[in-house]
C-alpha positions as CSV (number, residue, x, y, z in Angstrom):
1,M,38.1,8.8,27.2
2,T,37.4,8.3,30.8
3,I,38.3,4.4,30.2
4,M,41.6,5.2,28.8
5,A,42.4,7.8,31.6
6,E,41.7,5.1,34.2
7,A,43.9,2.8,32.3
8,Q,46.8,5.2,32.1
9,I,46.5,5.8,36.0
10,E,46.8,2.1,36.7
11,L,49.6,1.1,34.1
12,T,52.3,1.1,36.9
13,E,55.7,-1.0,37.0
14,G,54.9,-4.5,37.5
15,C,52.0,-4.7,35.4
16,R,51.7,-7.6,32.5
17,I,50.2,-6.6,29.3
18,P,50.0,-7.9,25.9
19,V,52.5,-5.7,23.7
20,L,52.6,-5.7,19.7
21,L,56.1,-7.0,18.5
22,S,58.2,-4.5,16.7
23,N,58.1,-6.8,13.6
24,G,54.4,-6.5,13.8
25,D,54.2,-10.4,14.2
26,G,51.4,-10.7,16.7
27,W,51.1,-9.8,20.2
28,H,52.9,-11.3,23.2
29,M,52.5,-10.8,27.1
30,A,55.1,-8.5,28.8
31,E,55.9,-6.8,32.1
32,V,56.1,-3.1,32.5
33,L,59.5,-2.1,34.4
34,S,59.8,1.6,34.0
35,K,58.0,4.7,32.7
36,K,59.1,8.1,31.2
37,E,57.7,11.1,29.4
38,I,59.1,12.5,26.3
39,N,57.1,15.7,25.0
40,G,54.3,14.8,27.1
41,K,53.9,11.5,25.7
42,P,54.5,8.4,28.2
43,L,56.8,5.7,26.9
44,Y,57.4,2.3,28.9
45,Y,60.1,-0.1,29.2
46,I,58.9,-3.7,28.8
47,H,60.3,-7.0,29.2
48,F,58.7,-9.5,26.8
49,D,57.8,-13.0,28.7
50,D,60.3,-16.0,27.9
51,Y,62.1,-13.7,25.6
52,N,66.0,-12.6,26.0
53,K,66.4,-9.3,27.5
54,R,67.9,-8.0,24.7
55,L,64.8,-7.6,23.3
56,D,63.5,-5.3,25.8
57,E,62.5,-1.9,24.7
58,W,60.6,1.5,25.1
59,V,56.9,1.3,23.8
60,P,54.2,3.6,23.4
61,E,50.8,2.9,24.4
62,E,49.7,2.5,20.9
63,R,51.6,-0.8,20.9
64,M,49.7,-2.0,24.1
65,D,46.6,-3.8,24.6
66,L,45.0,-1.8,27.6
67,T,42.0,-3.7,28.1
68,R,43.8,-7.1,28.9
69,M,46.4,-5.5,31.4
70,E,47.2,-7.6,34.3
71,Q,47.8,-5.9,38.0
72,P,51.0,-6.6,39.7
73,K,50.8,-9.8,41.8
74,K,51.2,-9.3,45.5
75,D,54.2,-11.0,47.3
76,V,53.4,-14.2,48.9
77,K,54.3,-13.9,52.6
78,T,57.1,-16.4,53.3
79,P,56.0,-18.7,56.2
80,K,57.7,-18.5,59.6
81,K,60.8,-20.6,60.1
82,E,61.0,-23.1,62.8
83,S,62.8,-22.0,65.9
84,F,65.9,-23.7,66.8
85,T,64.6,-25.6,69.8
86,S,61.4,-26.9,67.6
87,K,63.9,-28.0,65.1
88,L,65.7,-30.0,67.6
89,A,62.6,-31.4,68.9
90,N,61.7,-32.6,65.5
91,G,65.0,-34.3,65.3
92,S,66.5,-32.3,62.5
93,R,69.5,-30.4,62.3
94,P,69.9,-26.7,62.1
95,A,70.6,-25.5,58.4
96,S,74.4,-24.8,57.6
97,P,75.4,-20.9,57.4
98,V,77.3,-21.9,54.1
99,E,74.7,-22.9,51.8
100,N,75.0,-20.8,48.7
101,G,78.5,-20.2,48.1
102,S,79.8,-18.6,44.9
103,S,82.7,-18.1,43.3
104,T,84.4,-14.4,42.9
105,S,86.3,-14.9,39.6
106,G,85.0,-14.3,36.0
107,M,84.0,-11.1,34.2
108,L,86.0,-8.1,35.7
109,G,85.0,-4.5,35.4
110,L,85.7,-0.8,36.4
111,G,85.6,-0.3,40.1
112,G,83.8,3.1,39.6
113,G,80.1,2.6,39.1
114,G,80.6,-1.3,39.2
115,F,78.3,-3.4,41.2
116,S,79.0,-6.3,43.8
117,P,78.8,-10.1,43.2
118,A,75.6,-11.8,43.9
119,P,75.3,-15.5,44.9
120,S,74.2,-17.4,42.1
121,P,71.1,-20.0,42.2
122,L,71.6,-23.7,42.4
123,P,72.2,-25.3,38.9
124,P,68.4,-26.0,37.3
125,G,70.1,-28.7,35.1
126,A,72.2,-29.5,32.3
127,G,72.5,-27.4,29.1
128,G,74.1,-24.3,30.6
129,G,72.2,-23.8,33.8
130,M,73.6,-21.2,36.8
131,G,76.8,-22.1,38.4
132,G,77.8,-22.2,42.1
133,G,75.7,-23.1,44.9
134,M,77.3,-25.8,46.7
135,N,80.1,-25.7,48.9
136,K,83.3,-27.8,48.1
137,K,82.5,-30.7,50.2
138,N,79.0,-31.1,49.2
139,S,80.4,-30.6,45.6
140,L,82.8,-33.3,46.2
141,N,80.1,-35.8,47.5
142,N,77.9,-35.1,44.6
143,R,80.2,-35.8,41.9
144,K,81.2,-39.0,43.4
145,R,77.5,-39.9,43.8
146,K,77.3,-38.8,40.0
147,L,80.2,-41.0,39.0
148,E,78.5,-44.0,41.0
149,D,75.1,-43.3,39.3
150,D,76.5,-42.8,35.8
151,S,78.8,-45.8,35.9
152,H,76.2,-47.8,33.8
153,R,76.4,-45.6,30.7
154,F,79.8,-47.2,29.6
155,P,80.1,-50.8,30.6
156,P,83.0,-52.8,29.0
157,P,82.2,-53.7,25.6
158,C,81.4,-57.1,24.5
159,K,83.2,-58.8,21.3
160,A,80.4,-58.0,19.0
161,S,81.1,-57.3,15.5
162,V,77.7,-57.5,13.6
163,E,77.1,-54.1,12.3
164,P,73.3,-52.8,12.2
165,N,73.8,-51.5,8.7
166,P,74.4,-47.6,9.5
167,S,76.1,-45.4,6.9
168,F,79.0,-45.0,9.1
169,S,79.9,-46.7,12.5
170,I,82.8,-46.7,14.8
171,E,83.2,-49.0,17.9
172,L,83.3,-46.8,21.1
173,K,85.6,-48.3,23.5
174,T,85.4,-47.1,27.1
175,D,87.9,-46.2,29.8
176,S,87.3,-47.1,33.3
177,Q,87.5,-43.7,34.4
178,D,85.0,-42.0,32.3
179,G,82.0,-43.3,34.0
180,G,79.9,-41.3,31.6
181,L,80.6,-38.0,33.0
182,M,78.1,-35.1,32.6
183,P,79.2,-31.6,32.2
184,R,79.6,-29.8,35.6
185,Q,77.6,-26.6,35.6
186,T,79.5,-24.5,38.2
187,G,82.0,-21.8,37.4
188,S,82.8,-18.4,38.1
189,M,80.1,-17.0,35.9
190,V,77.6,-15.5,38.3
191,A,74.6,-13.7,37.9
192,H,74.0,-10.3,39.4
193,H,70.8,-8.9,41.2
194,D,68.2,-8.4,38.9
195,D,67.1,-5.1,40.2
196,V,65.5,-2.1,38.5
197,V,68.7,-0.5,37.5
198,T,70.5,-3.3,35.8
199,R,67.4,-4.8,34.2
200,M,67.3,-1.7,31.7
201,K,69.6,-0.8,29.3
202,N,71.4,2.7,30.1
203,I,73.1,3.2,26.8
204,E,71.1,3.9,23.2
205,L,73.7,3.4,21.0
206,I,77.6,3.4,20.9
207,E,79.8,4.5,18.2
208,I,83.3,2.3,17.6
209,G,85.2,2.8,14.6
210,K,83.0,2.7,11.6
211,W,80.2,1.0,13.5
212,R,77.1,2.2,15.6
213,I,75.9,-0.5,17.7
214,R,72.7,-0.7,19.6
215,P,73.7,-2.3,23.1
216,W,71.8,-5.4,24.5
217,Y,72.3,-5.1,28.1
218,F,73.0,-2.7,31.1
219,S,76.6,-1.8,31.6
220,P,78.1,0.5,34.8
221,Y,79.4,3.0,32.4
222,P,79.7,6.5,34.2
223,Q,76.3,7.7,34.7
224,V,77.1,11.3,33.2
225,L,77.9,9.4,30.0
226,T,74.7,7.5,30.0
227,S,72.4,10.5,29.6
228,N,73.9,11.0,26.0
229,A,72.4,9.7,23.1
230,I,75.7,8.0,21.7
231,L,78.6,6.7,23.9
232,Y,81.8,7.4,21.7
233,L,84.8,4.7,22.1
234,C,88.0,4.5,20.6
235,E,88.5,1.3,18.8
236,Y,92.3,1.0,19.7
237,C,92.4,1.8,23.4
238,L,88.6,1.5,24.0
239,K,88.5,4.8,26.0
240,Y,85.2,6.1,26.2
241,V,84.2,10.0,25.7
242,K,81.1,11.9,25.6
243,S,81.0,13.6,21.9
244,S,82.4,13.0,18.6
245,K,84.2,16.1,19.1
246,C,86.1,14.5,22.1
247,L,86.6,11.3,20.1
248,E,88.1,13.3,17.2
249,R,90.5,15.2,19.7
250,H,91.6,11.9,21.6
251,L,92.3,10.0,18.0
252,A,94.5,12.9,17.1
253,K,96.9,12.1,19.8
254,C,96.2,8.4,20.5
255,L,99.3,6.5,19.8
256,H,97.8,3.1,19.7
257,R,96.8,1.5,16.3
258,H,96.2,-2.0,17.8
259,P,95.4,-3.5,21.3
260,P,98.4,-3.4,23.8
261,G,100.2,-6.6,24.7
262,N,102.0,-9.1,22.3
263,E,100.9,-10.2,18.9
264,I,101.2,-13.9,19.1
265,Y,99.4,-15.0,15.9
266,R,98.8,-13.7,12.5
267,K,97.7,-14.9,9.2
268,T,96.3,-12.9,6.4
269,N,94.4,-10.0,8.1
270,I,93.5,-11.9,11.0
271,S,95.7,-11.5,14.1
272,F,95.4,-12.1,17.9
273,F,96.8,-10.0,20.8
274,E,97.5,-11.3,24.3
275,I,96.9,-8.8,26.9
276,D,97.7,-9.2,30.7
277,G,95.1,-7.9,33.1
278,R,97.5,-6.7,35.4
279,K,100.0,-4.9,33.0
280,N,97.4,-3.4,30.9
281,K,94.8,-2.7,33.6
282,V,93.0,0.2,32.1
283,Y,92.4,-1.2,28.5
284,A,91.4,-4.5,30.1
285,Q,88.7,-2.8,32.3
286,N,87.1,-0.8,29.3
287,L,87.1,-4.2,27.3
288,C,85.1,-5.7,30.2
289,L,82.8,-2.5,30.2
290,L,82.2,-3.1,26.6
291,A,81.5,-6.7,26.8
292,K,79.0,-6.2,29.4
293,L,77.0,-4.5,26.9
294,F,76.3,-7.7,25.0
295,L,76.6,-10.1,28.0
296,D,73.9,-10.6,30.6
297,H,75.1,-13.5,32.2
298,K,78.3,-12.2,33.8
299,T,78.9,-10.1,36.9
300,L,81.4,-7.1,36.8
301,Y,84.2,-7.2,39.4
302,Y,87.0,-4.9,40.1
303,D,90.2,-6.7,39.6
304,T,91.7,-7.6,36.1
305,D,95.1,-8.9,37.4
306,P,94.3,-12.8,37.4
307,F,93.1,-12.6,33.9
308,L,94.5,-12.8,30.3
309,F,92.6,-11.3,27.4
310,Y,93.2,-12.7,23.7
311,V,91.7,-10.0,21.3
312,M,91.1,-10.9,17.8
313,C,91.4,-8.1,15.0
314,E,91.2,-7.7,11.5
315,Q,93.9,-5.7,9.9
316,D,93.9,-3.0,7.1
317,V,95.6,0.3,6.3
318,R,94.2,2.3,9.1
319,G,95.3,-0.5,11.9
320,Y,93.8,-3.3,13.7
321,H,90.0,-3.3,14.4
322,M,88.7,-5.5,17.3
323,V,86.2,-8.4,16.1
324,G,86.0,-10.0,19.3
325,F,87.9,-11.3,22.2
326,F,87.7,-14.2,25.1
327,S,89.5,-14.2,28.6
328,K,90.8,-16.8,30.5
329,E,92.2,-17.1,34.3
330,K,96.1,-17.3,34.6
331,E,95.5,-20.0,36.9
332,S,92.4,-22.2,36.7
333,T,91.9,-25.2,39.3
334,E,88.8,-26.4,37.0
335,D,90.9,-26.4,33.7
336,Y,88.8,-23.6,32.2
337,N,90.3,-22.4,29.2
338,V,87.7,-19.5,28.5
339,A,86.2,-17.2,30.9
340,C,84.2,-14.8,29.0
341,I,83.8,-14.8,25.1
342,L,82.1,-12.3,22.7
343,T,82.0,-11.4,19.1
344,L,80.9,-8.0,18.5
345,P,77.4,-7.9,16.7
346,P,78.9,-6.5,13.2
347,Y,81.0,-9.4,13.0
348,Q,78.4,-12.0,14.1
349,R,77.3,-14.7,11.9
350,K,80.7,-14.8,9.8
351,G,82.3,-17.7,11.6
352,Y,84.4,-15.5,14.0
353,G,82.7,-17.0,17.0
354,K,84.0,-20.4,16.1
355,L,87.5,-19.0,15.2
356,L,87.7,-17.6,18.7
357,I,86.8,-21.1,20.2
358,E,89.2,-22.8,18.0
359,F,92.0,-20.6,19.0
360,S,91.3,-21.2,22.6
361,Y,91.6,-24.9,22.2
362,E,95.0,-24.2,20.3
363,L,96.2,-22.7,23.1
364,S,95.3,-25.7,25.3
365,K,96.9,-27.9,23.2
366,V,100.3,-25.9,23.4
367,E,99.6,-26.3,27.0
368,C,99.0,-30.0,26.7
369,K,95.6,-29.7,28.7
370,T,92.1,-30.2,28.0
371,G,89.9,-27.2,28.4
372,S,86.1,-26.4,28.7
373,P,84.3,-22.8,29.2
374,E,83.1,-21.7,32.3
375,K,79.5,-22.3,32.8
376,P,76.8,-20.9,32.7
377,L,77.1,-20.3,28.6
378,S,74.9,-17.5,27.3
379,D,72.2,-18.8,24.8
380,L,74.4,-17.9,21.8
381,G,77.5,-19.0,23.3
382,L,75.8,-22.4,23.9
383,L,74.8,-22.6,20.3
384,S,78.4,-21.7,19.2
385,Y,79.9,-24.3,21.6
386,R,77.8,-27.1,20.7
387,S,78.3,-26.4,16.9
388,Y,82.2,-26.2,17.4
389,W,82.1,-29.3,19.6
390,S,80.0,-31.3,17.1
391,Q,81.9,-30.5,14.0
392,T,85.4,-30.9,15.5
393,I,84.5,-34.3,16.8
394,L,82.8,-35.5,13.6
395,E,85.6,-34.3,11.6
396,I,87.9,-36.6,13.6
397,L,85.5,-39.6,13.5
398,L,85.0,-39.4,9.9
399,N,88.9,-39.3,9.0
400,M,89.1,-42.5,10.8
401,K,90.3,-45.7,8.7
402,P,89.3,-49.4,9.3
403,N,92.4,-51.4,10.2
404,E,94.2,-53.9,8.3
405,Q,91.9,-56.5,9.0
406,G,88.8,-54.4,7.7
407,E,87.3,-54.1,11.3
408,R,85.6,-50.9,11.8
409,P,88.0,-48.1,13.8
410,A,87.5,-47.9,17.4
411,I,88.3,-44.9,19.6
412,T,87.8,-44.1,23.4
413,I,86.5,-40.9,25.0
414,N,90.0,-40.3,26.3
415,E,91.5,-40.3,22.8
416,L,89.0,-37.9,21.4
417,S,89.4,-35.8,24.4
418,E,93.4,-35.7,23.7
419,R,93.2,-35.2,20.2
420,T,90.7,-32.3,20.4
421,S,92.0,-30.8,23.8
422,I,88.0,-30.8,24.4
423,K,87.2,-31.9,28.1
424,K,85.6,-35.4,28.2
425,E,82.3,-34.3,29.9
426,D,82.2,-32.1,26.8
427,V,82.7,-34.9,24.5
428,V,80.2,-37.2,26.1
429,S,77.5,-34.4,26.3
430,T,78.2,-33.6,22.5
431,L,77.8,-37.4,21.4
432,Q,74.6,-37.5,23.5
433,H,73.1,-34.1,22.2
434,L,73.8,-35.6,18.6
435,N,72.3,-38.9,19.4
436,L,75.1,-40.7,18.1
437,I,75.9,-43.5,20.8
438,N,73.9,-46.7,20.5
439,Y,74.3,-49.9,22.5
440,Y,74.5,-52.8,20.0
441,K,75.2,-56.6,21.0
442,G,77.1,-56.1,24.0
443,Q,79.1,-52.8,23.0
444,Y,78.7,-49.1,22.5
445,I,79.0,-47.9,18.7
446,I,78.8,-44.4,17.1
447,T,76.6,-44.3,14.1
448,L,76.2,-41.7,11.7
449,S,73.5,-41.6,9.1
450,A,74.0,-40.2,5.5
451,E,71.9,-37.2,6.3
452,Q,74.3,-36.3,9.2
453,I,77.5,-36.7,7.2
454,E,75.8,-34.5,4.5
455,A,74.8,-31.8,6.7
456,H,78.5,-31.8,8.5
457,N,80.1,-31.6,5.1
458,R,78.0,-28.6,4.1
459,A,78.8,-26.7,7.6
460,M,82.5,-27.7,7.2
461,S,82.5,-25.9,3.6
462,K,81.2,-22.7,5.0
463,R,83.9,-22.6,7.6
464,G,86.4,-20.4,5.3
465,V,88.6,-19.3,8.3
466,R,90.1,-21.7,10.3
467,I,93.2,-21.4,12.8
468,D,96.5,-22.4,11.4
469,P,98.6,-23.7,14.1
470,K,102.1,-23.1,12.4
471,C,101.1,-19.5,12.8
472,L,100.7,-19.3,16.6
473,H,103.8,-18.1,18.5
474,W,103.3,-18.4,21.8
475,Q,104.7,-20.5,25.1
476,S,102.4,-21.3,28.1
477,K,103.7,-19.8,31.5
478,D,103.5,-21.7,34.9
479,W,101.7,-18.8,36.6
480,S,101.9,-20.9,39.8
481,R,105.6,-20.5,40.1
482,R,105.3,-16.6,39.8
483,G,105.3,-14.8,42.9
484,K,103.4,-12.0,41.4
485,W,101.1,-11.9,38.4
């Protein structure tokens, strides 16, 4: 008993300790972030090492191995910086005051209770790293250097026609301007300060329509409402209230049965609504607060004016029920066609994520542009986009036919990009991720094995719902010519 009492005293914030996983599948190291008492019994909010924050939870001491607890590590003192004069004496220049600039667009949220943007770290590498961290001049220089370094990736093809007997192959022609571009890892998605408040989920449950959903992350709803067991949301206007009785009274007088804005797509029971962040500011802010419960890599800001929101709904006799949404900037200098994308948890793993992505590229086709989502993508977002890019590109490659002379079909990166509206960098990264590009006798060819073709056909057979371009009634606007959004 004495040992347990001592262990309880020492178990403080910052301690690391093995915790039994909720499914009972072994122990995993976790960090203690906070402590509270319910009916005299201590509970600890923990974060599992190398696991996503959506798995963080409150656990009792019974699920902890107190004998293997590690005390918090003391902060290492930072070395003294060289003085300005000593730097000059050593022949080095002083550091530029603008080193870590970060963009200020992206996910937007309610002013009251929101939090400020934080500068994002330098990109750790490919595959959805953090964006920002370079000023424009350095970014341009680095991109030029990247083009020079990658220029060897796609040299001009030779006239070799011997095939290395793959199941399917296509000659990959190269454009002089392609240069083997890699995806750029900057964008308006920036990480917020990982402080004690924002690291912890502040809402236990939300009720929206017929669903009760357990949130994954922190969202800055008013603090008065976060102390309640359940946060109630109107599924039509997304207004948040404190009790089921308040929600009942609100629904009795709520005039909405669908999102505000224009319905620009409808087929069977699927509809898309376009919402202007300036004209429907309250709805857009409520939508962003809801989305933040399930997106950790976004920072909330105050102004929704520069953004358009596209909400996908399922229709029935009671009205239109939100399935997911994506937002995009009205004017994007980087040709981003998605700023933020989310499918609500009850509708995930049903193909709706790919449907949202497909719709965003259909809008890009109408605009006659190529587009790309802002980086970094969340873990689930990256999986969805890679899957969509792979299926879309493979669908085009497999439908290509040999020419009249019987030679294998040829295509360029530019042609793939133009036909799909997927940006060239994403096309290249997808081909490399699938390991389809091979160099054979002086030319690049795309080879597909029988297993890859079979896996692609299986995946496509599961995509029951697709976007029908004929059902899209939408015209792009030139926002740069408008004095006001």
